[in-house]
N, CA, C and O atoms as CSV, one atom per row, in Angstrom:
chain,resi,resn,atom,element,x,y,z
A,1,MET,N,N,18.066,8.324,-0.469
A,1,MET,CA,C,17.495,9.599,-0.092
A,1,MET,C,C,16.877,9.518,1.304
A,1,MET,O,O,16.920,10.494,2.053
A,2,VAL,N,N,16.313,8.390,1.654
A,2,VAL,CA,C,15.696,8.230,2.962
A,2,VAL,C,C,16.764,8.274,4.049
A,2,VAL,O,O,16.567,8.892,5.095
A,3,GLU,N,N,17.896,7.617,3.799
A,3,GLU,CA,C,18.987,7.624,4.779
A,3,GLU,C,C,19.499,9.053,4.972
A,3,GLU,O,O,19.822,9.452,6.091
A,4,TRP,N,N,19.571,9.813,3.896
A,4,TRP,CA,C,20.024,11.201,3.970
A,4,TRP,C,C,19.079,12.021,4.842
A,4,TRP,O,O,19.523,12.840,5.648
A,5,PHE,N,N,17.760,11.798,4.679
A,5,PHE,CA,C,16.763,12.525,5.457
A,5,PHE,C,C,16.876,12.175,6.940
A,5,PHE,O,O,16.818,13.063,7.791
A,6,LYS,N,N,17.038,10.882,7.256
A,6,LYS,CA,C,17.173,10.477,8.654
A,6,LYS,C,C,18.411,11.113,9.281
A,6,LYS,O,O,18.356,11.602,10.409
A,7,ALA,N,N,19.530,11.109,8.547
A,7,ALA,CA,C,20.758,11.684,9.078
A,7,ALA,C,C,20.596,13.184,9.315
A,7,ALA,O,O,21.082,13.706,10.318
A,8,LEU,N,N,19.924,13.874,8.413
A,8,LEU,CA,C,19.717,15.314,8.554
A,8,LEU,C,C,18.873,15.631,9.784
A,8,LEU,O,O,19.197,16.545,10.542
A,9,VAL,N,N,17.785,14.874,9.985
A,9,VAL,CA,C,16.919,15.115,11.136
A,9,VAL,C,C,17.673,14.859,12.435
A,9,VAL,O,O,17.578,15.651,13.372
A,10,LEU,N,N,18.416,13.766,12.498
A,10,LEU,CA,C,19.143,13.436,13.724
A,10,LEU,C,C,20.239,14.459,14.015
A,10,LEU,O,O,20.436,14.827,15.173
A,11,LYS,N,N,20.961,14.929,12.988
A,11,LYS,CA,C,21.999,15.946,13.190
A,11,LYS,C,C,21.385,17.251,13.684
A,11,LYS,O,O,21.950,17.921,14.549
A,12,THR,N,N,20.239,17.607,13.138
A,12,THR,CA,C,19.571,18.834,13.559
A,12,THR,C,C,19.161,18.757,15.028
A,12,THR,O,O,19.318,19.726,15.771
A,13,ILE,N,N,18.642,17.620,15.441
A,13,ILE,CA,C,18.225,17.466,16.839
A,13,ILE,C,C,19.429,17.513,17.761
A,13,ILE,O,O,19.386,18.172,18.800
A,14,VAL,N,N,20.493,16.831,17.400
A,14,VAL,CA,C,21.685,16.804,18.243
A,14,VAL,C,C,22.299,18.201,18.337
A,14,VAL,O,O,22.723,18.616,19.416
A,15,LEU,N,N,22.352,18.934,17.212
A,15,LEU,CA,C,22.920,20.285,17.237
A,15,LEU,C,C,22.070,21.230,18.073
A,15,LEU,O,O,22.615,22.062,18.799
A,16,LYS,N,N,20.758,21.123,17.988
A,16,LYS,CA,C,19.894,21.985,18.799
A,16,LYS,C,C,20.090,21.727,20.289
A,16,LYS,O,O,20.041,22.653,21.098
A,17,ASN,N,N,20.311,20.467,20.643
A,17,ASN,CA,C,20.452,20.113,22.046
A,17,ASN,C,C,21.838,20.424,22.602
A,17,ASN,O,O,21.986,20.558,23.817
A,18,THR,N,N,22.841,20.542,21.765
A,18,THR,CA,C,24.202,20.722,22.273
A,18,THR,C,C,24.693,22.163,22.201
A,18,THR,O,O,25.658,22.502,22.885
A,19,VAL,N,N,24.074,23.016,21.409
A,19,VAL,CA,C,24.553,24.396,21.274
A,19,VAL,C,C,24.211,25.175,22.539
A,19,VAL,O,O,23.038,25.313,22.887
A,20,GLY,N,N,25.230,25.684,23.226
A,20,GLY,CA,C,25.049,26.522,24.394
A,20,GLY,C,C,24.614,25.774,25.642
A,20,GLY,O,O,24.200,26.410,26.611
A,21,SER,N,N,24.689,24.480,25.659
A,21,SER,CA,C,24.279,23.723,26.839
A,21,SER,C,C,25.195,22.522,26.993
A,21,SER,O,O,26.168,22.356,26.257
A,22,ASN,N,N,24.865,21.709,27.949
A,22,ASN,CA,C,25.637,20.503,28.198
A,22,ASN,C,C,25.485,19.545,27.014
A,22,ASN,O,O,24.365,19.283,26.575
A,23,PRO,N,N,26.609,19.014,26.487
A,23,PRO,CA,C,26.494,18.158,25.302
A,23,PRO,C,C,25.779,16.828,25.568
A,23,PRO,O,O,25.373,16.160,24.616
A,24,THR,N,N,25.617,16.435,26.807
A,24,THR,CA,C,24.894,15.187,27.076
A,24,THR,C,C,23.409,15.471,27.130
A,24,THR,O,O,22.989,16.525,27.609
A,25,LEU,N,N,22.617,14.539,26.644
A,25,LEU,CA,C,21.169,14.704,26.616
A,25,LEU,C,C,20.559,14.234,27.929
A,25,LEU,O,O,21.042,13.285,28.547
A,26,SER,N,N,19.505,14.900,28.342
A,26,SER,CA,C,18.785,14.442,29.533
A,26,SER,C,C,17.989,13.186,29.188
A,26,SER,O,O,17.893,12.802,28.023
A,27,PHE,N,N,17.423,12.556,30.207
A,27,PHE,CA,C,16.665,11.326,29.985
A,27,PHE,C,C,15.458,11.596,29.090
A,27,PHE,O,O,15.192,10.830,28.164
A,28,ASN,N,N,14.723,12.682,29.357
A,28,ASN,CA,C,13.538,13.001,28.556
A,28,ASN,C,C,13.903,13.277,27.102
A,28,ASN,O,O,13.180,12.887,26.186
A,29,GLN,N,N,15.031,13.953,26.899
A,29,GLN,CA,C,15.453,14.242,25.532
A,29,GLN,C,C,15.879,12.966,24.813
A,29,GLN,O,O,15.599,12.796,23.626
A,30,SER,N,N,16.558,12.066,25.534
A,30,SER,CA,C,16.974,10.826,24.885
A,30,SER,C,C,15.766,9.946,24.566
A,30,SER,O,O,15.756,9.256,23.546
A,31,VAL,N,N,14.742,9.962,25.433
A,31,VAL,CA,C,13.521,9.213,25.143
A,31,VAL,C,C,12.825,9.815,23.928
A,31,VAL,O,O,12.346,9.086,23.059
A,32,LEU,N,N,12.769,11.121,23.866
A,32,LEU,CA,C,12.158,11.797,22.724
A,32,LEU,C,C,12.925,11.488,21.439
A,32,LEU,O,O,12.317,11.252,20.395
A,33,LEU,N,N,14.244,11.488,21.512
A,33,LEU,CA,C,15.082,11.175,20.360
A,33,LEU,C,C,14.844,9.727,19.917
A,33,LEU,O,O,14.770,9.439,18.723
A,34,PHE,N,N,14.727,8.827,20.888
A,34,PHE,CA,C,14.455,7.427,20.566
A,34,PHE,C,C,13.108,7.274,19.869
A,34,PHE,O,O,12.995,6.544,18.884
A,35,LYS,N,N,12.082,7.965,20.380
A,35,LYS,CA,C,10.756,7.902,19.765
A,35,LYS,C,C,10.783,8.455,18.346
A,35,LYS,O,O,10.147,7.908,17.446
A,36,LEU,N,N,11.522,9.541,18.155
A,36,LEU,CA,C,11.626,10.127,16.828
A,36,LEU,C,C,12.334,9.175,15.866
A,36,LEU,O,O,11.940,9.057,14.706
A,37,LYS,N,N,13.376,8.498,16.347
A,37,LYS,CA,C,14.071,7.518,15.510
A,37,LYS,C,C,13.126,6.382,15.120
A,37,LYS,O,O,13.140,5.921,13.979
A,38,MET,N,N,12.312,5.937,16.064
A,38,MET,CA,C,11.378,4.846,15.776
A,38,MET,C,C,10.318,5.285,14.769
A,38,MET,O,O,9.957,4.522,13.872
A,39,ILE,N,N,9.823,6.507,14.916
A,39,ILE,CA,C,8.822,7.014,13.972
A,39,ILE,C,C,9.419,7.110,12.580
A,39,ILE,O,O,8.781,6.726,11.599
A,40,ILE,N,N,10.640,7.622,12.488
A,40,ILE,CA,C,11.301,7.726,11.183
A,40,ILE,C,C,11.531,6.341,10.601
A,40,ILE,O,O,11.358,6.139,9.399
A,41,LEU,N,N,11.917,5.388,11.434
A,41,LEU,CA,C,12.137,4.019,10.966
A,41,LEU,C,C,10.848,3.399,10.449
A,41,LEU,O,O,10.857,2.724,9.419
A,42,ILE,N,N,9.743,3.618,11.147
A,42,ILE,CA,C,8.458,3.071,10.710
A,42,ILE,C,C,8.021,3.706,9.399
A,42,ILE,O,O,7.560,3.008,8.495
A,43,ILE,N,N,8.160,5.027,9.285
A,43,ILE,CA,C,7.782,5.716,8.050
A,43,ILE,C,C,8.626,5.229,6.883
A,43,ILE,O,O,8.103,4.992,5.793
A,44,CYS,N,N,9.924,5.078,7.102
A,44,CYS,CA,C,10.807,4.597,6.038
A,44,CYS,C,C,10.450,3.172,5.626
A,44,CYS,O,O,10.485,2.842,4.441
A,45,THR,N,N,10.108,2.331,6.593
A,45,THR,CA,C,9.734,0.952,6.284
A,45,THR,C,C,8.447,0.904,5.474
A,45,THR,O,O,8.349,0.149,4.507
A,46,VAL,N,N,7.463,1.700,5.861
A,46,VAL,CA,C,6.198,1.738,5.115
A,46,VAL,C,C,6.436,2.249,3.696
A,46,VAL,O,O,5.860,1.718,2.747
A,47,LEU,N,N,7.272,3.268,3.538
A,47,LEU,CA,C,7.562,3.789,2.196
A,47,LEU,C,C,8.282,2.753,1.338
A,47,LEU,O,O,8.015,2.651,0.141
A,48,LYS,N,N,9.195,1.982,1.937
A,48,LYS,CA,C,9.883,0.932,1.179
A,48,LYS,C,C,8.912,-0.153,0.738
A,48,LYS,O,O,8.997,-0.646,-0.386
A,49,ILE,N,N,7.988,-0.528,1.621
A,49,ILE,CA,C,6.995,-1.547,1.273
A,49,ILE,C,C,6.100,-1.041,0.144
A,49,ILE,O,O,5.822,-1.772,-0.807
A,50,LEU,N,N,5.650,0.211,0.251
A,50,LEU,CA,C,4.805,0.779,-0.802
A,50,LEU,C,C,5.552,0.913,-2.121
A,50,LEU,O,O,4.957,0.776,-3.190
A,51,ALA,N,N,6.858,1.180,-2.052
A,51,ALA,CA,C,7.651,1.308,-3.276
A,51,ALA,C,C,7.738,-0.019,-4.022
A,51,ALA,O,O,7.985,-0.030,-5.228
A,52,VAL,N,N,7.543,-1.123,-3.336
A,52,VAL,CA,C,7.551,-2.431,-3.995
A,52,VAL,C,C,6.135,-2.853,-4.384
A,52,VAL,O,O,5.921,-3.350,-5.490
A,53,VAL,N,N,5.173,-2.660,-3.491
A,53,VAL,CA,C,3.828,-3.199,-3.693
A,53,VAL,C,C,3.047,-2.421,-4.759
A,53,VAL,O,O,2.377,-3.033,-5.591
A,54,VAL,N,N,3.118,-1.106,-4.750
A,54,VAL,CA,C,2.307,-0.303,-5.683
A,54,VAL,C,C,2.682,-0.573,-7.142
A,54,VAL,O,O,1.779,-0.809,-7.945
A,55,PRO,N,N,3.970,-0.552,-7.534
A,55,PRO,CA,C,4.276,-0.896,-8.929
A,55,PRO,C,C,3.882,-2.325,-9.289
A,55,PRO,O,O,3.502,-2.595,-10.428
A,56,LEU,N,N,3.970,-3.239,-8.327
A,56,LEU,CA,C,3.562,-4.619,-8.580
A,56,LEU,C,C,2.063,-4.695,-8.872
A,56,LEU,O,O,1.647,-5.377,-9.809
A,57,LEU,N,N,1.259,-4.002,-8.080
A,57,LEU,CA,C,-0.192,-4.007,-8.314
A,57,LEU,C,C,-0.558,-3.352,-9.646
A,57,LEU,O,O,-1.444,-3.826,-10.356
A,58,ILE,N,N,0.128,-2.268,-9.974
A,58,ILE,CA,C,-0.142,-1.594,-11.248
A,58,ILE,C,C,0.232,-2.498,-12.417
A,58,ILE,O,O,-0.495,-2.572,-13.408
A,59,SER,N,N,1.380,-3.192,-12.300
A,59,SER,CA,C,1.785,-4.084,-13.391
A,59,SER,C,C,0.803,-5.243,-13.550
A,59,SER,O,O,0.517,-5.652,-14.675
A,60,VAL,N,N,0.285,-5.777,-12.450
A,60,VAL,CA,C,-0.710,-6.855,-12.541
A,60,VAL,C,C,-1.969,-6.338,-13.223
A,60,VAL,O,O,-2.570,-7.047,-14.030
A,61,ALA,N,N,-2.371,-5.118,-12.908
A,61,ALA,CA,C,-3.567,-4.556,-13.547
A,61,ALA,C,C,-3.379,-4.428,-15.053
A,61,ALA,O,O,-4.299,-4.712,-15.820
A,62,TYR,N,N,-2.191,-4.001,-15.481
A,62,TYR,CA,C,-1.980,-3.834,-16.920
A,62,TYR,C,C,-1.692,-5.159,-17.618
A,62,TYR,O,O,-1.943,-5.281,-18.817
A,63,PHE,N,N,-1.174,-6.152,-16.902
A,63,PHE,CA,C,-1.086,-7.486,-17.496
A,63,PHE,C,C,-2.486,-8.056,-17.701
A,63,PHE,O,O,-2.727,-8.770,-18.674
A,64,THR,N,N,-3.401,-7.749,-16.800
A,64,THR,CA,C,-4.784,-8.196,-16.948
A,64,THR,C,C,-5.427,-7.568,-18.169
A,64,THR,O,O,-6.131,-8.247,-18.917
A,65,ILE,N,N,-5.194,-6.275,-18.381
A,65,ILE,CA,C,-5.795,-5.645,-19.565
A,65,ILE,C,C,-5.151,-6.179,-20.841
A,65,ILE,O,O,-5.823,-6.296,-21.865
A,66,ALA,N,N,-3.850,-6.509,-20.794
A,66,ALA,CA,C,-3.213,-7.108,-21.964
A,66,ALA,C,C,-3.833,-8.473,-22.263
A,66,ALA,O,O,-4.068,-8.810,-23.424
A,67,GLU,N,N,-4.093,-9.249,-21.225
A,67,GLU,CA,C,-4.716,-10.557,-21.412
A,67,GLU,C,C,-6.111,-10.400,-22.005
A,67,GLU,O,O,-6.493,-11.148,-22.906
A,68,ARG,N,N,-6.869,-9.434,-21.505
A,68,ARG,CA,C,-8.215,-9.216,-22.032
A,68,ARG,C,C,-8.186,-8.748,-23.483
A,68,ARG,O,O,-9.050,-9.126,-24.274
A,69,LYS,N,N,-7.199,-7.931,-23.835
A,69,LYS,CA,C,-7.058,-7.485,-25.225
A,69,LYS,C,C,-6.734,-8.665,-26.136
A,69,LYS,O,O,-7.303,-8.795,-27.220
A,70,ILE,N,N,-5.812,-9.528,-25.688
A,70,ILE,CA,C,-5.423,-10.686,-26.495
A,70,ILE,C,C,-6.605,-11.639,-26.665
A,70,ILE,O,O,-6.831,-12.165,-27.755
A,71,MET,N,N,-7.361,-11.861,-25.584
A,71,MET,CA,C,-8.549,-12.713,-25.703
A,71,MET,C,C,-9.569,-12.095,-26.656
A,71,MET,O,O,-10.244,-12.817,-27.389
A,72,GLY,N,N,-9.686,-10.776,-26.653
A,72,GLY,CA,C,-10.595,-10.107,-27.582
A,72,GLY,C,C,-10.152,-10.284,-29.021
A,72,GLY,O,O,-10.982,-10.477,-29.910
A,73,ILE,N,N,-8.844,-10.219,-29.256
A,73,ILE,CA,C,-8.328,-10.418,-30.613
A,73,ILE,C,C,-8.569,-11.850,-31.070
A,73,ILE,O,O,-8.957,-12.086,-32.214
A,74,ILE,N,N,-8.338,-12.806,-30.170
A,74,ILE,CA,C,-8.557,-14.215,-30.511
A,74,ILE,C,C,-10.021,-14.462,-30.857
A,74,ILE,O,O,-10.321,-15.243,-31.760
A,75,GLN,N,N,-10.933,-13.805,-30.145
A,75,GLN,CA,C,-12.367,-13.998,-30.381
A,75,GLN,C,C,-12.922,-13.029,-31.426
A,75,GLN,O,O,-14.136,-12.940,-31.612
A,76,ARG,N,N,-12.042,-12.313,-32.098
A,76,ARG,CA,C,-12.391,-11.361,-33.155
A,76,ARG,C,C,-13.360,-10.283,-32.678
A,76,ARG,O,O,-14.372,-10.004,-33.321
A,77,ARG,N,N,-13.031,-9.697,-31.556
A,77,ARG,CA,C,-13.759,-8.526,-31.061
A,77,ARG,C,C,-12.723,-7.518,-30.561
A,77,ARG,O,O,-11.532,-7.823,-30.499
A,78,LYS,N,N,-13.173,-6.343,-30.213
A,78,LYS,CA,C,-12.228,-5.282,-29.881
A,78,LYS,C,C,-11.590,-5.430,-28.510
A,78,LYS,O,O,-10.451,-5.001,-28.325
A,79,GLY,N,N,-12.270,-6.009,-27.562
A,79,GLY,CA,C,-11.737,-6.071,-26.199
A,79,GLY,C,C,-12.084,-4.789,-25.455
A,79,GLY,O,O,-12.842,-3.966,-25.968
A,80,PRO,N,N,-11.549,-4.609,-24.271
A,80,PRO,CA,C,-11.902,-3.405,-23.494
A,80,PRO,C,C,-11.287,-2.154,-24.123
A,80,PRO,O,O,-10.064,-2.010,-24.153
A,81,ASN,N,N,-12.128,-1.256,-24.623
A,81,ASN,CA,C,-11.630,-0.021,-25.228
A,81,ASN,C,C,-12.514,1.166,-24.906
A,81,ASN,O,O,-12.499,2.160,-25.632
A,82,VAL,N,N,-13.288,1.083,-23.828
A,82,VAL,CA,C,-14.275,2.113,-23.535
A,82,VAL,C,C,-13.653,3.273,-22.771
A,82,VAL,O,O,-13.917,4.430,-23.096
A,83,ILE,N,N,-12.840,2.993,-21.772
A,83,ILE,CA,C,-12.356,4.032,-20.875
A,83,ILE,C,C,-10.931,4.419,-21.251
A,83,ILE,O,O,-10.023,3.588,-21.212
A,84,GLY,N,N,-10.742,5.677,-21.611
A,84,GLY,CA,C,-9.415,6.164,-21.960
A,84,GLY,C,C,-9.028,5.787,-23.380
A,84,GLY,O,O,-9.777,5.113,-24.086
A,85,PHE,N,N,-7.844,6.235,-23.787
A,85,PHE,CA,C,-7.321,5.958,-25.113
A,85,PHE,C,C,-6.966,4.477,-25.208
A,85,PHE,O,O,-6.124,3.991,-24.453
A,86,LEU,N,N,-7.601,3.759,-26.128
A,86,LEU,CA,C,-7.413,2.316,-26.343
A,86,LEU,C,C,-7.701,1.486,-25.091
A,86,LEU,O,O,-7.208,0.365,-24.971
A,87,GLY,N,N,-8.490,2.021,-24.161
A,87,GLY,CA,C,-8.854,1.273,-22.964
A,87,GLY,C,C,-7.765,1.206,-21.911
A,87,GLY,O,O,-7.797,0.321,-21.056
A,88,LEU,N,N,-6.790,2.125,-21.949
A,88,LEU,CA,C,-5.668,2.062,-21.017
A,88,LEU,C,C,-6.044,2.463,-19.588
A,88,LEU,O,O,-5.301,2.174,-18.650
A,89,LEU,N,N,-7.186,3.124,-19.417
A,89,LEU,CA,C,-7.629,3.477,-18.070
A,89,LEU,C,C,-8.613,2.456,-17.491
A,89,LEU,O,O,-9.153,2.661,-16.404
A,90,GLN,N,N,-8.842,1.362,-18.214
A,90,GLN,CA,C,-9.771,0.336,-17.757
A,90,GLN,C,C,-9.364,-0.278,-16.419
A,90,GLN,O,O,-10.240,-0.480,-15.578
A,91,PRO,N,N,-8.069,-0.592,-16.164
A,91,PRO,CA,C,-7.711,-1.142,-14.848
A,91,PRO,C,C,-8.010,-0.182,-13.697
A,91,PRO,O,O,-8.404,-0.619,-12.616
A,92,LEU,N,N,-7.828,1.120,-13.919
A,92,LEU,CA,C,-8.140,2.090,-12.871
A,92,LEU,C,C,-9.642,2.141,-12.610
A,92,LEU,O,O,-10.074,2.263,-11.463
A,93,ALA,N,N,-10.427,2.047,-13.664
A,93,ALA,CA,C,-11.880,2.029,-13.494
A,93,ALA,C,C,-12.332,0.760,-12.772
A,93,ALA,O,O,-13.236,0.806,-11.938
A,94,ASP,N,N,-11.700,-0.375,-13.095
A,94,ASP,CA,C,-12.039,-1.625,-12.410
A,94,ASP,C,C,-11.686,-1.546,-10.926
A,94,ASP,O,O,-12.457,-2.002,-10.082
A,95,GLY,N,N,-10.523,-0.968,-10.601
A,95,GLY,CA,C,-10.128,-0.812,-9.198
A,95,GLY,C,C,-11.059,0.121,-8.447
A,95,GLY,O,O,-11.417,-0.154,-7.301
A,96,LEU,N,N,-11.457,1.224,-9.076
A,96,LEU,CA,C,-12.392,2.157,-8.450
A,96,LEU,C,C,-13.742,1.482,-8.201
A,96,LEU,O,O,-14.358,1.672,-7.153
A,97,LYS,N,N,-14.188,0.700,-9.171
A,97,LYS,CA,C,-15.453,-0.021,-9.011
A,97,LYS,C,C,-15.370,-1.013,-7.845
A,97,LYS,O,O,-16.338,-1.192,-7.105
A,98,LEU,N,N,-14.219,-1.649,-7.691
A,98,LEU,CA,C,-14.040,-2.607,-6.601
A,98,LEU,C,C,-14.128,-1.926,-5.245
A,98,LEU,O,O,-14.732,-2.473,-4.322
A,99,PHE,N,N,-13.532,-0.732,-5.103
A,99,PHE,CA,C,-13.541,-0.047,-3.817
A,99,PHE,C,C,-14.877,0.619,-3.507
A,99,PHE,O,O,-15.225,0.774,-2.336
A,100,VAL,N,N,-15.631,1.015,-4.527
A,100,VAL,CA,C,-16.896,1.703,-4.319
A,100,VAL,C,C,-18.044,0.718,-4.093
A,100,VAL,O,O,-19.088,1.079,-3.550
A,101,LYS,N,N,-17.840,-0.505,-4.509
A,101,LYS,CA,C,-18.886,-1.517,-4.441
A,101,LYS,C,C,-19.371,-1.729,-3.007
A,101,LYS,O,O,-18.565,-1.803,-2.079
A,102,GLU,N,N,-20.663,-1.824,-2.835
A,102,GLU,CA,C,-21.263,-1.979,-1.514
A,102,GLU,C,C,-21.392,-3.458,-1.162
A,102,GLU,O,O,-21.793,-4.275,-1.991
A,103,THR,N,N,-21.040,-3.792,0.094
A,103,THR,CA,C,-21.200,-5.162,0.568
A,103,THR,C,C,-22.647,-5.371,0.990
A,103,THR,O,O,-23.187,-4.595,1.777
A,104,ILE,N,N,-23.261,-6.400,0.476
A,104,ILE,CA,C,-24.654,-6.698,0.796
A,104,ILE,C,C,-24.679,-7.907,1.724
A,104,ILE,O,O,-24.140,-8.964,1.393
A,105,PHE,N,N,-25.300,-7.748,2.875
A,105,PHE,CA,C,-25.436,-8.837,3.835
A,105,PHE,C,C,-26.816,-9.458,3.689
A,105,PHE,O,O,-27.818,-8.747,3.767
A,106,PRO,N,N,-26.893,-10.771,3.478
A,106,PRO,CA,C,-28.213,-11.421,3.409
A,106,PRO,C,C,-28.959,-11.261,4.735
A,106,PRO,O,O,-28.357,-11.354,5.805
A,107,SER,N,N,-30.243,-11.024,4.663
A,107,SER,CA,C,-31.009,-10.713,5.877
A,107,SER,C,C,-31.183,-11.923,6.795
A,107,SER,O,O,-31.259,-11.757,8.012
A,108,ASN,N,N,-31.248,-13.115,6.249
A,108,ASN,CA,C,-31.477,-14.311,7.069
A,108,ASN,C,C,-30.192,-15.109,7.293
A,108,ASN,O,O,-30.241,-16.335,7.389
A,109,SER,N,N,-29.052,-14.440,7.377
A,109,SER,CA,C,-27.794,-15.167,7.559
A,109,SER,C,C,-27.108,-14.737,8.843
A,109,SER,O,O,-27.406,-13.686,9.410
A,110,ASN,N,N,-26.189,-15.571,9.281
A,110,ASN,CA,C,-25.350,-15.241,10.420
A,110,ASN,C,C,-24.212,-14.364,9.894
A,110,ASN,O,O,-23.370,-14.844,9.136
A,111,ILE,N,N,-24.175,-13.104,10.281
A,111,ILE,CA,C,-23.236,-12.143,9.690
A,111,ILE,C,C,-21.794,-12.510,10.010
A,111,ILE,O,O,-20.916,-12.336,9.165
A,112,SER,N,N,-21.530,-13.017,11.222
A,112,SER,CA,C,-20.145,-13.362,11.562
A,112,SER,C,C,-19.635,-14.498,10.679
A,112,SER,O,O,-18.500,-14.438,10.205
A,113,ILE,N,N,-20.439,-15.523,10.448
A,113,ILE,CA,C,-20.024,-16.615,9.560
A,113,ILE,C,C,-19.914,-16.116,8.123
A,113,ILE,O,O,-19.027,-16.544,7.385
A,114,PHE,N,N,-20.803,-15.219,7.723
A,114,PHE,CA,C,-20.778,-14.654,6.375
A,114,PHE,C,C,-19.476,-13.895,6.120
A,114,PHE,O,O,-18.956,-13.919,5.004
A,115,LEU,N,N,-18.941,-13.219,7.150
A,115,LEU,CA,C,-17.701,-12.467,7.002
A,115,LEU,C,C,-16.458,-13.347,7.189
A,115,LEU,O,O,-15.438,-13.106,6.544
A,116,ILE,N,N,-16.526,-14.350,8.048
A,116,ILE,CA,C,-15.357,-15.175,8.338
A,116,ILE,C,C,-15.116,-16.229,7.251
A,116,ILE,O,O,-13.965,-16.602,7.022
A,117,ALA,N,N,-16.145,-16.714,6.585
A,117,ALA,CA,C,-16.009,-17.792,5.608
A,117,ALA,C,C,-15.015,-17.475,4.480
A,117,ALA,O,O,-14.179,-18.330,4.185
A,118,PRO,N,N,-15.052,-16.305,3.835
A,118,PRO,CA,C,-14.060,-16.040,2.786
A,118,PRO,C,C,-12.635,-15.958,3.332
A,118,PRO,O,O,-11.689,-16.400,2.680
A,119,MET,N,N,-12.487,-15.390,4.532
A,119,MET,CA,C,-11.149,-15.313,5.126
A,119,MET,C,C,-10.618,-16.703,5.444
A,119,MET,O,O,-9.443,-16.990,5.215
A,120,LEU,N,N,-11.468,-17.552,5.965
A,120,LEU,CA,C,-11.067,-18.926,6.288
A,120,LEU,C,C,-10.684,-19.684,5.019
A,120,LEU,O,O,-9.691,-20.411,5.006
A,121,THR,N,N,-11.460,-19.518,3.962
A,121,THR,CA,C,-11.139,-20.157,2.699
A,121,THR,C,C,-9.801,-19.691,2.157
A,121,THR,O,O,-9.008,-20.501,1.675
A,122,PHE,N,N,-9.545,-18.398,2.231
A,122,PHE,CA,C,-8.278,-17.848,1.744
A,122,PHE,C,C,-7.107,-18.384,2.556
A,122,PHE,O,O,-6.089,-18.774,1.985
A,123,ILE,N,N,-7.235,-18.408,3.876
A,123,ILE,CA,C,-6.154,-18.895,4.735
A,123,ILE,C,C,-5.891,-20.374,4.475
A,123,ILE,O,O,-4.735,-20.792,4.404
A,124,LEU,N,N,-6.945,-21.165,4.333
A,124,LEU,CA,C,-6.761,-22.583,4.056
A,124,LEU,C,C,-6.126,-22.818,2.691
A,124,LEU,O,O,-5.345,-23.756,2.529
A,125,SER,N,N,-6.447,-21.979,1.707
A,125,SER,CA,C,-5.809,-22.130,0.397
A,125,SER,C,C,-4.331,-21.783,0.450
A,125,SER,O,O,-3.530,-22.369,-0.279
A,126,LEU,N,N,-3.957,-20.829,1.314
A,126,LEU,CA,C,-2.540,-20.498,1.466
A,126,LEU,C,C,-1.780,-21.612,2.186
A,126,LEU,O,O,-0.621,-21.884,1.871
A,127,ILE,N,N,-2.432,-22.250,3.145
A,127,ILE,CA,C,-1.774,-23.332,3.901
A,127,ILE,C,C,-1.559,-24.553,3.002
A,127,ILE,O,O,-0.502,-25.182,3.044
A,128,GLY,N,N,-2.557,-24.880,2.198
A,128,GLY,CA,C,-2.501,-26.093,1.371
A,128,GLY,C,C,-1.726,-25.914,0.166
A,128,GLY,O,O,-1.590,-26.847,-0.626
């Protein structure tokens, strides 16, 4: 569908530029066409990345709730069942809580080291 949309936009631009005028494009028009192609390419690339990443994140969230339910059964308790029917909205509530949570900076600390330390740890764990 994305390829169809790109082809439609490009055909429309070419037809507008060629009807009743010289079929060759001027330099400014070709630069504009190039920029439009690049914008469409970037948008399509971002949509393709999101089409892979978003379902992956959602599946990880629901695998987490399945794990928590199984651990609750093993420990003879109900597990997460507060939000939504049978707790099915619990991953969404956990994600919302993560994004709303406020970062607290210790008053007697070096803020740059406080912010860089977790990133450095993550990068070193990926390297090793």
